[in-house]
N, C-alpha and C positions, 0 to 999 in steps of 0.2 A: 437250842435251835435258833437260827436267825433267819429272817425273811428277806430274800432278794427279789427285786422287780426288774423286769426288762419290758420294753415295748413289744408291739406285735412283730417286730422284725427280729427279735432275739430269743429270749430264754423262756418263754411261756409267761403266764400271769403271775403265779406265786409258787415259789418252790420252798419246801421245808428241808433244811439241811441240819443234820445232827452234828453239833460241835463237840469236839473232844473236850472233856473236862466237865460236862454236866448237861442239864436239860433246860437251862434258862433261855428265854426268848429275848433277843435284842431288838428293840423297836427302831426303825429307821428315823433319822432326825426329821424334824418338821420341814426343813429346807428341801430334803430329798423327796418327801411326800408331795410337796407343792410342785416340785419340778416334774414328777411323774404325771400329776394331774394336768399341768399346763401343756406338757408335751402331748398327752392324749387328746386334749382339746384342739391343739394346733394341727395334729395329724388328721383329725376328723373334719377339720374346717377347710378353709380356702387355701391354706399354705401348701397343702399337698400338691395342688395343681398350679397355683399361681406363684408360690415362693418356695420351690423345692430346695434351693440352695440354702436358704435360711433354716428350713426345717431339718435339713441334713446336719447343719452346724449345731442345732439344738439337740439332735439325736446323739451326736458325738460327745457333746458336753454331758448329757445325761448318762451315757455309758461310762464316761470317766468317773462321774460321781458314784455310780453303782460299783465300779471296781474299787474305789476308795472305801466304800461302805463294806464291801466284802473283806477288804484287807485290814482296815483299821476301825471298822464299825462306826460308832457315833463319835467321830473325832472332829476337831475343828476343821481339818482339811476336808472331811466329807461334807460338813455343813456348808463350807465355802463353795465347794464344787457343786453342791445341790442348788445353792443360791444362783450360781452362774448358769447352771442348766435351766433353772426356772425362768431366769431373765431371757435367755436365748429362745426358750419355747414361746414366751410372750411376744418377743420380737418377731419370731416366725409367723405367729398368728396375726400380729399387726401388719406384717409385710404382705400377707395374703389379702387382708382386708384393704390395705392401701392399693395393692395391685388391682383388686376388683373395682375400687373407686376410680383409679386411673383409667381402667378399661371403660367403665361407665361414662366417665367424663369424656374420653376420646370418642366413644360411640355417640354421645350427645353432641359433641362438637362436629363430628362428621355429618350427623343428621341435620344439625343446624346449617352447616355449610351447604348440604344438598338442598335443603328447603330454601335457603337464601339464594342459591344459584338458580333454582327453579323459579322462584318469585322474580328474581332479576331478569331471567329470560322471558318470563311472562310479561313483565313491565316493558322490556325492550321490544318484544313482539307487538305489544299494544301500541307503543310509541311508533314503531315502524308501520303498523297497520294504519294508524292515524295519519302518518305522513303520506302513506300511499293514497289514502282516501282524499287527503288534501290535494295531493298532486293530480289525482284523477279528476277532482272537481275543477282544479285550475285548468287542466288540459281541456276538459269539457266546456268550460266557460270560454276559453280561447277559441275552441272550434266553433261554438255557437256565435261568438262575436265575428269570427272570420266569415262564417256562412252568411250572417246578416249583412256584413260589409260587401261581400261578393254579390248578394242578391240586390243590394242597393245600387252597386255599380252596374249590375246587369239591367236593372230598371232604368238607370240613368242613360246607359248606352242605348237601350231600346228606344227611350224617348228621344235621344239625340238622332238615332237612325230614322225614327218616324218623322221627326221634324225636317231632317235632311231630305228624306224621300219626298215629303210634301213640298219642300222648297224646289227640289229638282223638277218635280212634276209641274209645279206652278210656272217655273221658268220654261219648261218644255212647251207648256200650253201657250205661254206668251209668245214663244218663238213661232209656234205653228200659226198663231193668229196673225202674225206678220206676213205670212206667205199664202194663207188660205182662209176660207171661212171655217171656223171651229165652233162647235156647240157641244155642251155636255147634256146628253139626253139619257133617258132611262135605259136605252139599249147600249150605251157607252159613249165615249168621246167620238164625235163624228167630224171628220175632216172632209169638207166638200171642195172639190176642184172643178172649175168651169170646163166643160167639155170642149168648148171652142179654143181654149188655151192648150188643151192636151192633144187634140186630133184635128185633122182636116175633115171636112164634111163627108160622112159616109165611110170613113176609114178608121182603122184601129191601130195604125202605126203612130208612135209617140213623136210629137214635134220636139225640136231641140229645147225650146223653152220649157216644155213639159218635163223633160228629163232633168233640167236644172231644178225645177220646183220639187220633183220627186226625190232628187238627191238631197236637197235640204230637209225634206220630210224624213228621209232615211236617217240622216245624222241625228235628228231629235229622237226618233224611235229607238235607234241603237243605244243611245244614252239611257233609255228606259229599259234596257236589258231585253230588247226585242219582244215586246208584248204580242199576244195573238192579234191577228188582224182579219177583218172581213171586208173584202173589196167588192163593192156593188157598182155595176154599170147601169146607167139610166139614159133613156132617150125621150124625145117628144113623141107625139102621136102621129106624126106624118109618116106615111108608108105602112107597110105590113107589120103587124104586131110581132109575128114570128121572126121576121127579118130583123126587126129592131131588137128583139131579145138576143138573137145570135150576135148582132153587132155589139150590144152592150156587154155581153159575156167576153167577147174577143178583146174589147177595150179593157175590161177588168183584168184579164189575163196578161195583157201587155204591161199594165201597171205592176202586176206581181212579178213578171219576168224582169223588169228593170230593177225592182227592189232586191230580188234574188241575186241579180248580177252584181249588185253592190255588196252582197254578203249577208242579206237577210235570210234566215232559215225558211226554206220553202214550206216545211211541214207546219209552220205557224201562220200560214196565210191561206184563207179560204176565199174563193171567188164565186160571184153570182151575177148573172145577167138578167135584170128585171125589166128591161125594155121600157115601155110606157106605163107599166103597171103602178108605179108609185110617184105620180107627179107632185111637184111642190108648188106649181103655179098653173094658171089657166093656159091650156094649149091653143086658145083662140087668138092669142096675140103673139107677135114676134118675140116680145120680151119674155112672156111666159114660157114659150117653147125653148128659148135660150137658157132659161133657168132650169128647165127640166132636163136639158142635155148636160149631164154631169157625171162625175165619178165620186163616190163616197167611200172613204176609208174609216171603218169603225174600229177603234182601238179597244181591246179587251171586250169584245161583244158579249152581251148577256145571253145571246142564243147562237 
């Protein structure tokens, strides 16, 4: 009887065959036994899934060695074929391990690439964020600088406007002083016009010279953007107080009417007839009575 072996794909584990001519057992050569062992190891390892072509080549070589052993038993050809089969089985096992190592290497490389890409993206994002912060800081600093400059320009312009207004007001006051008596009082700037220059005695109609003076006053007040006015008429104490109040009011209204005819807004002018109630001099003398006969224009009155 001689013992034949095949792998799990073929003939079973061990078969006992009765040989014609006797009952002696022929042992497989060492090379064939090693080939069987190496193939089993390769088949159970990684080669089955990772190197199937190499494993199939080893299987075919082993089958060829088994057929030689069946036909010629322990011959030189059987040993040579067994050696070849054993080498191919080892190569198949090595191919499986190599494939696994390559896969592991590829996986590691891919993971490394992914980590590197993620870290690069994080670094890029960090750089971008830093640039954005720097740009935002720059824009904020520029905005603050611009705001400070605009505020400074505003203050400078306001100061220039204030000085210009003061200059214009001073010039206007000087112009008024050239044509009438002007005083700055608590109740406002008071322009006093002599009544004898404005009206004939006992009348409220403006004289020609009065119109000229009032026109000059109008030009100055117009340049001051038409401030509010209070026009007060005053008389001396000669005659009835009631009649003097009526006359003084009529004269104040005549002054207003002339200013309005020149373009002064009527709603910015208030008139009052105070008659003899607010004398500025003694009515006992002719000079005192002349000073009391007057018209006062209060600019921007306090009341």
